[in-house]
C-alpha positions in Angstrom: 60.3 3.2 -19.1 58.8 -0.2 -18.2 57.2 -2.4 -20.8 55.1 -5.4 -19.7 53.3 -7.9 -22.0 50.0 -9.2 -20.7 49.1 -12.3 -22.8 45.6 -13.0 -23.8 46.2 -16.6 -22.7 46.9 -15.4 -19.1 43.5 -13.7 -18.8 40.9 -15.0 -16.5 38.4 -17.0 -18.5 34.6 -17.0 -17.8 32.2 -19.2 -19.8 28.5 -19.2 -19.6 25.7 -20.2 -22.0 26.3 -18.2 -25.1 29.1 -16.1 -23.8 32.9 -16.3 -23.5 34.8 -13.6 -21.6 38.5 -13.0 -21.0 39.1 -10.7 -18.0 42.4 -8.8 -17.9 42.0 -7.9 -14.2 40.6 -9.7 -11.1 36.9 -10.1 -11.5 34.3 -12.0 -9.5 35.8 -15.2 -8.0 39.1 -14.7 -9.9 41.3 -12.7 -7.6 45.0 -11.9 -8.2 46.3 -9.0 -6.0 48.8 -8.1 -8.7 46.1 -7.8 -11.4 43.6 -5.4 -9.9 43.9 -2.4 -12.1 46.1 -0.3 -14.4 45.8 3.3 -13.2 42.1 4.2 -13.4 41.4 1.2 -15.6 39.8 -1.5 -13.4 38.3 -3.7 -16.0 39.4 -4.7 -19.5 37.2 -7.5 -20.9 37.1 -9.2 -24.3 33.6 -10.7 -24.8 32.2 -13.0 -27.4 28.4 -13.4 -27.4 26.3 -15.9 -29.3 23.3 -14.6 -31.3 20.7 -13.0 -29.0 22.7 -13.6 -25.8 24.6 -11.3 -23.5 24.0 -9.3 -20.3 20.4 -8.8 -19.3 19.3 -5.6 -17.4 21.7 -4.9 -14.5 23.0 -1.9 -12.5 26.2 0.1 -12.5 27.3 3.2 -10.6 30.5 5.2 -10.3 32.1 3.9 -13.5 32.9 5.1 -17.0 32.1 2.2 -19.3 33.7 2.3 -22.8 32.6 -0.3 -25.4 34.3 -1.0 -28.7 32.6 -3.4 -31.1 35.1 -5.6 -33.0 32.6 -7.7 -35.0 28.9 -8.3 -35.2 26.3 -6.1 -33.6 25.5 -5.2 -30.0 22.2 -3.9 -28.8 22.4 -1.5 -25.9 19.4 -0.5 -23.8 19.4 1.6 -20.6 17.1 3.2 -18.1 17.5 6.6 -19.7 15.4 5.3 -22.5 18.4 4.9 -24.9 18.4 2.0 -27.3 21.2 1.7 -29.8 22.6 -0.9 -32.1 26.4 -0.8 -32.2 28.3 -2.2 -35.2 31.9 -3.1 -35.8 34.0 0.1 -35.5 31.4 1.8 -33.2 32.4 3.0 -29.8 30.1 4.0 -26.9 30.6 5.6 -23.5 28.2 5.0 -20.7 28.9 7.2 -17.7 27.1 5.3 -15.0 27.5 8.2 -12.5 25.0 8.1 -9.6 23.5 4.9 -11.0 22.0 3.4 -14.1 20.7 0.1 -15.3 21.5 -1.3 -18.8 21.5 -4.4 -20.9 23.8 -5.5 -23.7 22.7 -8.3 -26.1 24.2 -9.6 -29.3 22.3 -8.9 -32.5 20.5 -11.5 -34.6 23.2 -11.5 -37.3 25.6 -13.9 -35.5 28.3 -13.9 -32.9 29.4 -10.5 -31.5 32.8 -9.6 -30.2 33.4 -6.5 -28.2 36.0 -5.0 -25.8 34.8 -3.2 -22.8 36.8 -1.1 -20.4 35.7 0.3 -17.0 37.4 3.4 -15.6 37.2 5.0 -12.2 35.8 8.5 -12.8 37.1 11.7 -11.2 33.6 12.5 -10.1 31.5 9.3 -9.4 28.1 10.9 -8.7 27.3 12.7 -11.9 24.1 12.3 -13.9 24.2 9.1 -16.1 24.7 9.7 -19.8 25.3 7.7 -22.9 27.0 8.6 -26.3 28.2 6.6 -29.3 30.3 7.3 -32.4 31.4 5.5 -35.5 35.2 5.8 -35.9 36.6 5.5 -39.5 40.2 4.5 -39.4 42.2 2.9 -42.2 45.8 1.6 -42.6 48.1 4.7 -43.0 45.9 7.0 -40.9 47.9 6.4 -37.8 46.2 6.5 -34.4 42.7 8.0 -34.6 41.3 9.6 -31.5 38.0 8.0 -30.3 37.6 9.1 -26.7 39.1 12.1 -24.9 40.4 15.5 -26.1 40.0 15.8 -29.8 37.8 12.8 -30.2 34.0 12.5 -30.7 33.4 11.0 -27.3 34.3 12.2 -23.8 35.0 10.3 -20.6 35.0 11.5 -17.0 38.7 10.9 -16.3 41.1 13.8 -16.8 43.9 13.0 -19.3 42.4 9.7 -20.3 42.1 9.0 -24.0 41.4 6.1 -26.4 42.9 5.9 -29.9 42.3 3.2 -32.5 45.0 2.3 -35.1 44.5 0.0 -38.1 47.9 -1.0 -39.5 48.9 -2.7 -42.7 51.6 -5.4 -42.7 54.9 -3.7 -42.0 53.3 -0.4 -40.9 54.6 1.2 -37.6 53.2 3.6 -35.1 54.6 5.2 -32.0 52.6 4.8 -28.8 52.0 8.1 -27.0 54.1 9.4 -24.1 52.0 9.2 -20.9 52.3 8.0 -17.4 50.5 4.8 -18.5 49.7 3.4 -21.9 47.7 0.3 -22.5 47.8 -1.1 -26.1 45.5 -4.0 -26.9 45.5 -6.0 -30.1 42.0 -6.9 -31.1 43.2 -8.5 -34.3 46.5 -9.2 -36.1 50.0 -9.4 -34.7 53.0 -7.2 -33.9 56.6 -8.0 -34.8 59.2 -8.6 -32.1 60.8 -5.3 -31.0 63.9 -4.4 -29.0 62.0 -4.6 -25.7 59.2 -7.0 -26.4 58.4 -10.4 -27.8 55.9 -10.7 -30.7 52.3 -10.0 -29.8 49.2 -11.6 -31.2 45.4 -10.9 -31.0 44.3 -10.8 -27.4 47.6 -9.6 -26.1 48.2 -6.2 -24.4 51.3 -4.0 -24.0 51.4 -2.0 -20.8 53.9 0.9 -20.9 54.7 3.1 -17.9 57.3 5.8 -17.3 56.2 8.4 -19.9 58.3 7.4 -22.9 57.1 6.8 -26.4 57.3 3.3 -27.8 57.2 2.1 -31.4 55.4 -1.0 -32.6 55.2 -2.6 -36.1 52.5 -4.8 -37.5 53.4 -8.3 -38.9 50.0 -8.6 -40.6 46.9 -6.3 -40.9 46.3 -5.4 -37.2 43.9 -3.3 -35.1 45.1 -1.8 -31.8 43.2 0.0 -29.1 45.5 2.4 -27.3 44.6 3.9 -24.0 46.5 6.9 -22.6 46.0 7.0 -18.9 47.0 9.1 -15.9 49.1 7.6 -13.1 46.0 6.8 -11.0 
């Protein structure tokens, strides 16, 4: 088993009018050959948008785009005629497939923070589709499946899954056994463990090698846990 901490402070930072983005992987002009992907995960962005700002209509193809809203509201519009307002605790999957245009704009109720992940799909030329779900999860529930087998949403990557865990202070969970596990703290902090330093909001824990790994919250904490195949 290999455990790597990827600090939020080490992410590539992009600032534009009304938007702050932290990129986990190489993106645009920020290129690091050692930070291109994690298995099929090619993008893991932490966005904060000012009221009414965001990403105007733009195209995507050959990607599975998974969005988790941490706070505020996010308005999604796409060329299939879909228009949805996502709120904190909502998750959405846009399978871009053969090609689709969409826009993502923060609602009028104030700043919006959301985490977005892009995955390389097993079949890149499928018909575009969009789905969303509200995911109730509370301290003591353990990891709750959001995307993948057993969850309300599906994604076009075999053996990929997303769980959310909301932990109370002192509560522990075991990360799943998988070729790759990516655990991202949206809020809160984790205590130091035998293999890792303490983690805080914006940090990620990347585990490879197929072994389970236990983490403990220092304060109320939300973790997004991706289980991923090798590639």
